[in-house]
C-alpha positions as CSV (number, residue, x, y, z in Angstrom):
1,M,7.0,-192.7,-48.6
2,N,7.4,-196.4,-48.4
3,A,5.6,-197.6,-51.6
4,R,7.3,-200.9,-52.1
5,T,6.9,-204.6,-51.3
6,G,8.8,-206.2,-48.5
7,S,8.4,-208.2,-45.3
8,A,6.1,-206.8,-42.7
9,L,7.9,-205.9,-39.5
10,T,6.9,-208.6,-37.0
11,F,8.1,-208.8,-33.4
12,G,10.4,-211.7,-34.3
13,M,11.9,-209.7,-37.1
14,A,12.4,-206.7,-34.9
15,V,14.2,-208.8,-32.3
16,A,16.4,-210.2,-35.0
17,L,17.3,-206.8,-36.4
18,V,18.0,-205.4,-32.9
19,A,20.2,-208.4,-32.0
20,G,22.2,-208.3,-35.3
21,V,22.8,-204.5,-35.3
22,T,23.6,-204.5,-31.5
23,L,26.2,-207.2,-31.8
24,G,27.5,-206.0,-35.1
25,N,28.2,-202.6,-33.6
26,G,28.8,-203.9,-30.1
27,G,32.6,-203.6,-30.4
28,A,32.4,-199.9,-31.0
29,N,29.7,-199.2,-28.4
30,V,31.3,-201.3,-25.6
31,M,34.9,-200.4,-26.5
32,P,35.5,-198.1,-23.5
33,V,34.8,-201.0,-21.2
34,F,36.9,-203.4,-23.3
35,V,39.8,-201.0,-23.3
36,D,39.7,-200.6,-19.5
37,D,39.7,-204.4,-19.2
38,F,42.6,-205.4,-21.3
39,A,44.6,-202.3,-20.4
40,T,44.4,-203.4,-16.8
41,R,45.0,-207.1,-17.5
42,F,48.1,-206.6,-19.5
43,A,49.3,-203.3,-18.0
44,L,49.1,-201.6,-21.4
45,S,50.0,-198.0,-22.2
46,D,47.3,-195.7,-23.6
47,S,48.8,-195.9,-27.1
48,T,49.0,-199.7,-27.0
49,A,45.5,-200.1,-25.7
50,G,44.3,-197.8,-28.4
51,L,46.1,-199.9,-31.0
52,V,44.3,-203.0,-29.8
53,A,41.0,-201.2,-29.9
54,A,41.7,-199.8,-33.4
55,T,42.5,-203.3,-34.6
56,Q,39.0,-204.5,-33.7
57,L,37.2,-201.4,-35.0
58,M,39.0,-201.3,-38.3
59,A,38.4,-205.0,-38.9
60,T,34.7,-204.5,-38.3
61,A,34.5,-201.5,-40.6
62,V,36.6,-203.1,-43.5
63,V,34.7,-206.4,-43.4
64,T,31.3,-204.6,-43.3
65,L,32.3,-202.7,-46.4
66,L,33.7,-205.7,-48.2
67,L,30.6,-207.8,-47.5
68,A,28.1,-205.1,-48.3
69,G,27.6,-206.5,-51.8
70,R,27.2,-210.0,-50.6
71,A,24.7,-208.9,-48.0
72,A,22.5,-207.5,-50.8
73,R,21.7,-211.1,-51.9
74,P,19.7,-213.9,-50.3
75,G,21.6,-215.8,-47.6
76,R,21.9,-213.1,-44.9
77,V,20.9,-215.4,-42.1
78,R,23.7,-217.8,-43.0
79,M,26.1,-215.0,-43.3
80,A,25.2,-213.4,-40.0
81,R,25.4,-216.8,-38.2
82,L,28.8,-217.4,-39.7
83,G,29.9,-214.0,-38.4
84,L,28.5,-214.9,-34.9
85,A,30.6,-218.1,-34.9
86,V,33.8,-216.2,-35.9
87,S,33.0,-213.5,-33.3
88,C,32.4,-216.1,-30.6
89,V,35.8,-217.7,-31.2
90,G,37.4,-214.2,-31.1
91,F,35.7,-213.3,-27.8
92,L,36.7,-216.6,-26.2
93,G,40.3,-216.0,-27.4
94,A,40.3,-212.5,-26.1
95,A,39.2,-213.8,-22.7
96,A,41.8,-216.5,-22.5
97,V,44.9,-215.0,-24.0
98,N,47.9,-214.1,-21.8
99,D,50.0,-211.9,-24.2
100,T,49.5,-208.8,-26.2
101,V,50.2,-210.2,-29.6
102,T,47.5,-212.9,-29.2
103,L,45.2,-210.3,-27.8
104,V,45.5,-208.2,-31.0
105,L,44.9,-211.3,-33.2
106,A,41.8,-212.2,-31.1
107,N,40.4,-208.7,-31.6
108,L,41.1,-208.9,-35.3
109,V,39.2,-212.2,-35.5
110,L,36.2,-211.0,-33.4
111,G,36.2,-207.7,-35.3
112,A,36.0,-209.5,-38.6
113,G,33.1,-211.6,-37.4
114,L,31.2,-208.6,-36.1
115,G,31.6,-207.0,-39.5
116,A,29.8,-209.9,-41.2
117,V,27.0,-209.7,-38.7
118,Y,26.8,-205.9,-39.1
119,A,26.7,-206.1,-42.9
120,A,23.9,-208.7,-42.9
121,A,21.8,-207.1,-40.2
122,T,21.9,-203.5,-41.6
123,A,21.2,-204.8,-45.1
124,A,18.2,-206.6,-43.8
125,L,16.7,-203.2,-42.7
126,A,16.0,-202.5,-46.4
127,A,13.9,-205.6,-46.8
128,T,11.0,-204.4,-44.7
129,D,7.9,-202.8,-46.1
130,D,8.3,-199.7,-43.9
131,A,11.9,-198.5,-43.8
132,D,11.2,-195.6,-41.4
133,K,9.5,-197.8,-38.8
134,A,12.1,-200.6,-39.1
135,S,15.0,-198.1,-38.6
136,A,13.3,-196.4,-35.7
137,V,12.4,-199.6,-33.9
138,T,15.9,-201.1,-34.5
139,I,17.8,-198.0,-33.3
140,C,15.6,-197.8,-30.1
141,G,16.2,-201.4,-29.4
142,V,20.0,-201.2,-30.0
143,V,20.3,-198.2,-27.6
144,G,18.5,-200.1,-24.9
145,V,20.4,-203.4,-25.2
146,T,23.7,-201.6,-25.6
147,A,23.1,-199.8,-22.3
148,L,22.6,-203.2,-20.6
149,L,25.9,-204.5,-22.2
150,I,27.8,-201.4,-21.0
151,M,26.6,-202.2,-17.5
152,G,26.9,-206.0,-17.7
153,V,30.4,-206.3,-19.2
154,P,32.2,-204.4,-16.3
155,M,30.0,-206.3,-13.7
156,A,31.2,-209.6,-15.2
157,N,34.8,-208.4,-15.1
158,H,34.4,-207.3,-11.5
159,D,32.4,-210.3,-10.2
160,L,33.9,-213.2,-12.3
161,G,37.4,-211.9,-13.0
162,E,39.3,-210.1,-15.7
163,G,38.3,-211.1,-19.2
164,A,34.9,-212.3,-18.1
165,G,33.3,-209.5,-20.1
166,F,34.5,-211.1,-23.3
167,L,32.9,-214.3,-22.2
168,L,29.6,-212.5,-21.7
169,M,29.8,-211.2,-25.3
170,A,30.5,-214.8,-26.5
171,V,27.3,-215.9,-24.6
172,C,25.4,-213.1,-26.3
173,C,26.6,-214.5,-29.7
174,L,25.1,-217.9,-28.7
175,V,21.9,-216.3,-27.6
176,A,21.6,-214.4,-30.9
177,W,22.1,-217.5,-33.0
178,P,18.4,-218.6,-33.0
179,L,17.1,-215.1,-33.0
180,L,18.8,-214.2,-36.3
181,R,16.8,-216.8,-38.3
182,R,14.0,-214.1,-38.5
183,L,16.2,-211.7,-40.4
184,P,14.6,-210.8,-43.8
185,D,16.6,-212.9,-46.2
186,G,15.8,-211.2,-49.5
187,P,15.5,-207.6,-50.9
188,A,12.3,-205.6,-51.0
189,G,11.0,-204.4,-54.3
190,P,9.4,-201.1,-55.5
191,T,5.8,-201.1,-56.3
192,A,3.5,-198.5,-57.8
193,P,0.4,-197.4,-55.8
194,G,-2.4,-199.9,-56.1
195,D,-0.2,-202.5,-57.8
196,G,1.0,-205.8,-56.5
197,P,4.6,-206.9,-56.3
198,T,6.4,-206.3,-59.5
199,P,8.8,-209.0,-60.6
200,P,12.2,-207.9,-61.8
201,A,12.6,-207.7,-65.5
202,A,15.0,-209.9,-67.4
203,G,18.6,-208.7,-66.8
204,S,17.5,-206.4,-64.0
205,G,19.9,-208.0,-61.6
206,T,22.9,-206.4,-63.2
207,R,21.1,-203.0,-63.4
208,V,20.1,-203.0,-59.8
209,A,23.5,-204.1,-58.6
210,A,25.0,-201.2,-60.5
211,A,22.5,-198.7,-59.1
212,S,23.1,-199.9,-55.5
213,R,26.8,-199.2,-55.7
214,P,27.5,-196.2,-53.5
215,S,29.8,-193.4,-54.6
216,V,33.1,-192.7,-52.9
217,V,31.9,-189.2,-52.0
218,L,28.8,-190.6,-50.2
219,L,31.0,-193.1,-48.2
220,V,33.5,-190.4,-47.3
221,G,30.8,-188.1,-46.2
222,T,29.3,-190.8,-44.0
223,G,32.6,-191.7,-42.5
224,L,33.4,-188.1,-41.8
225,L,30.1,-187.5,-40.1
226,W,30.6,-190.4,-37.7
227,A,34.2,-189.5,-37.2
228,V,33.1,-186.1,-36.0
229,T,30.3,-187.5,-33.9
230,Q,32.2,-190.4,-32.2
231,G,35.3,-188.2,-31.7
232,A,33.3,-185.5,-29.9
233,W,31.4,-188.1,-27.9
234,S,34.8,-189.7,-26.8
235,Y,35.9,-186.4,-25.2
236,A,32.5,-185.2,-24.0
237,S,33.1,-186.3,-20.4
238,V,36.6,-184.8,-20.3
239,L,35.4,-181.4,-21.7
240,G,32.4,-181.4,-19.4
241,R,34.6,-181.8,-16.3
242,Q,37.3,-179.4,-17.4
243,H,35.0,-176.6,-18.7
244,T,32.0,-176.7,-16.4
245,G,33.5,-177.8,-13.1
246,M,31.0,-180.7,-12.8
247,S,32.1,-183.8,-11.0
248,H,32.9,-187.0,-12.9
249,S,29.7,-188.6,-11.6
250,A,27.6,-185.6,-12.6
251,V,29.0,-185.5,-16.2
252,S,28.5,-189.3,-16.5
253,A,24.9,-188.9,-15.3
254,V,24.2,-186.1,-17.9
255,L,25.6,-188.2,-20.7
256,A,23.7,-191.3,-19.6
257,V,20.4,-189.4,-19.4
258,S,21.1,-187.7,-22.8
259,S,21.6,-191.1,-24.4
260,V,18.2,-192.4,-23.1
261,V,16.3,-189.2,-23.8
262,A,17.8,-189.3,-27.3
263,L,15.4,-192.1,-28.1
264,V,12.9,-189.4,-28.6
265,G,14.9,-188.3,-31.7
266,A,14.6,-191.8,-33.2
267,V,10.8,-191.5,-32.9
268,V,10.4,-187.9,-33.9
269,G,12.7,-188.2,-36.9
270,P,10.3,-190.3,-39.1
271,V,7.3,-188.3,-37.9
272,T,8.8,-185.0,-39.0
273,A,9.9,-186.6,-42.3
274,R,6.3,-187.5,-43.0
275,H,5.0,-184.0,-42.2
276,L,7.8,-181.7,-43.5
277,G,9.5,-184.0,-46.0
278,R,12.6,-186.0,-45.5
279,M,15.0,-183.4,-46.9
280,R,13.8,-180.5,-44.7
281,S,13.6,-182.7,-41.7
282,M,17.0,-184.2,-42.0
283,A,18.6,-180.8,-42.8
284,A,17.0,-179.3,-39.6
285,F,18.3,-182.1,-37.4
286,V,21.8,-181.9,-39.0
287,M,21.9,-178.1,-38.1
288,G,20.6,-178.8,-34.6
289,Q,23.3,-181.5,-34.2
290,A,26.0,-179.2,-35.3
291,V,25.0,-176.2,-33.1
292,A,24.4,-178.4,-30.0
293,M,27.8,-180.1,-30.5
294,A,29.6,-176.7,-30.7
295,I,27.9,-175.4,-27.6
296,L,28.7,-178.6,-25.6
297,I,32.4,-178.3,-26.5
298,F,33.0,-174.6,-25.6
299,T,30.4,-173.8,-23.0
300,H,31.4,-173.3,-19.3
301,D,27.9,-173.4,-18.0
302,P,26.6,-176.7,-16.6
303,V,23.0,-176.0,-17.7
304,F,24.1,-175.2,-21.3
305,F,26.2,-178.3,-21.3
306,T,23.3,-180.5,-20.1
307,V,20.8,-179.0,-22.6
308,A,23.3,-179.3,-25.5
309,A,24.1,-182.9,-24.7
310,V,20.4,-183.9,-24.8
311,L,19.7,-182.0,-28.0
312,W,22.9,-183.3,-29.6
313,Q,22.1,-186.9,-29.0
314,G,18.4,-186.5,-29.9
315,C,19.3,-184.9,-33.3
316,Q,22.0,-187.5,-33.9
317,L,19.6,-190.4,-33.6
318,A,17.0,-188.6,-35.7
319,V,19.7,-188.2,-38.4
320,L,20.7,-191.8,-38.2
321,V,17.2,-193.2,-38.5
322,Q,16.4,-191.0,-41.5
323,M,19.7,-191.8,-43.1
324,L,19.0,-195.5,-42.8
325,A,15.5,-195.2,-44.0
326,A,16.5,-193.1,-47.1
327,A,19.2,-195.6,-48.0
328,A,16.7,-198.5,-47.6
329,L,14.2,-196.8,-49.9
330,L,16.8,-195.9,-52.5
331,D,18.3,-199.4,-52.6
332,P,15.9,-202.2,-51.6
333,T,18.7,-204.8,-51.9
334,G,20.3,-203.4,-48.7
335,R,23.8,-202.9,-50.2
336,L,23.7,-199.2,-49.7
337,V,22.6,-199.5,-46.0
338,A,25.4,-202.0,-45.3
339,S,27.9,-199.8,-47.1
340,L,27.0,-196.7,-45.2
341,S,27.1,-198.7,-42.0
342,G,30.6,-199.8,-42.8
343,A,31.7,-196.3,-43.7
344,G,30.2,-195.1,-40.4
345,A,32.1,-197.8,-38.5
346,L,35.3,-196.7,-40.2
347,G,34.7,-193.1,-39.1
348,T,34.0,-194.3,-35.6
349,G,37.4,-195.9,-35.4
350,V,39.4,-192.9,-36.5
351,G,37.3,-190.1,-34.9
352,P,38.7,-190.1,-31.4
353,L,42.3,-189.9,-32.7
354,A,41.5,-187.0,-35.1
355,V,39.5,-185.0,-32.5
356,G,42.1,-185.6,-29.8
357,A,44.8,-184.2,-32.1
358,V,42.8,-181.1,-32.9
359,L,41.9,-180.6,-29.2
360,D,45.6,-180.8,-28.2
361,G,46.9,-178.7,-31.0
362,A,44.3,-175.9,-31.3
363,G,42.0,-176.0,-28.2
364,A,38.3,-176.4,-27.6
365,G,37.3,-173.1,-29.3
366,V,38.7,-174.2,-32.6
367,L,37.5,-177.7,-32.1
368,S,33.9,-176.6,-31.8
369,V,34.1,-174.7,-35.1
370,V,35.8,-177.5,-36.8
371,L,33.3,-180.1,-35.7
372,A,30.2,-178.0,-36.4
373,S,31.6,-177.2,-39.9
374,G,32.6,-180.8,-40.4
375,T,29.1,-182.0,-39.5
376,C,27.4,-179.7,-42.1
377,L,30.0,-180.5,-44.8
378,A,29.8,-184.3,-44.2
379,S,26.0,-184.2,-44.3
380,L,25.8,-182.7,-47.8
381,P,26.2,-186.1,-49.7
382,L,23.7,-187.6,-47.3
383,L,21.2,-184.8,-47.9
384,R,21.5,-185.4,-51.6
385,M,20.9,-189.1,-51.1
386,T,17.9,-188.2,-49.0
387,V,16.4,-186.2,-52.0
388,A,17.1,-189.2,-54.3
389,G,15.4,-191.5,-51.8
390,G,12.3,-189.3,-51.7
391,E,12.1,-189.3,-55.4
392,T,12.6,-193.0,-55.6
393,A,9.8,-193.6,-53.0
394,G,7.3,-192.0,-55.3
395,A,8.5,-193.6,-58.5
396,S,8.2,-197.2,-59.8
397,P,11.7,-197.9,-61.0
398,P,14.5,-197.6,-58.4
399,G,16.7,-194.5,-58.6
400,R,20.4,-194.5,-58.8
401,V,22.6,-193.9,-55.8
402,P,24.0,-190.3,-56.0
403,T,27.5,-190.3,-57.6
404,A,28.6,-187.0,-56.2
């Protein structure tokens, strides 16, 4: 499945990938804690706090998409470090500001910096010799480090004062600086079984660049999938308390446990892809994710809610790992992986707003059907890409990214 040349996944490289993807997506993953901090500091309304959060998330997504092409070329380490420097300035500014306008500008700056880091780190996933292993190891590491940040940022705000969580993130940028030098800096190349590395033919640079340009349909599908996923996750705690009668602490514990247990999905995903084929494996996990999400939203039974949360998160990580691996196999330059990551970040930013609107206007029953259907619909372009990735893995010349 991974018949291509590329850098072997060493410990240092894995650490660099985890550091880059964690920080690049750190704004989205730690956003609930950030919102609580600056909403309290500046006495912001929910809508204003949401605007500040959206500013950062949208900046990250847009910059990731814009720099996806640049991330496909050598120089990723320099690009990621430049992003770290910009992010560090933004985090320091967000910690020190004393008015809302400057806070928005600081979040815009740090979001743009994180976008550069995210584009470089996700593109580097495609430069390894085993895309499935690299994706699984990276996602598992990101989940673990993100859990530490979610605990560490509020502790810093509580122990050191308001805004200290942003200082902690700035320190993380400094710590990541030397680690990112191990990022793979060039694209992997396809190779036929038994052959050595095949140098690109004359003029192939233009041809590969064209082939690695993702279609609008593929980007929209990815954005929609993560809008559905992040939107549902944002309201999971509220729905759990309102529908099952569980306490706030009990629901939080269920969601925390489901996030950790979900790491099994990141490991099982590549294994099932090898035994069943990537297409069948990914389709099964997509259906599992859709059904589990629907049950979690409309169930009134605490046991069903708990089981659905665990299955949902496990299937989601399995889908994510296989999506990244398929994109890396299809486009060894890394542009496709970075583009899909940017589209996913864009969906993450708009998902909670869209899901909240449906929940308020139509209720949980309709929301469960909408999200389950949206998951299946959004996955169709990704499933087609998965088929193309499987064909590319067994062929010598790289395949073209699906255009529909």
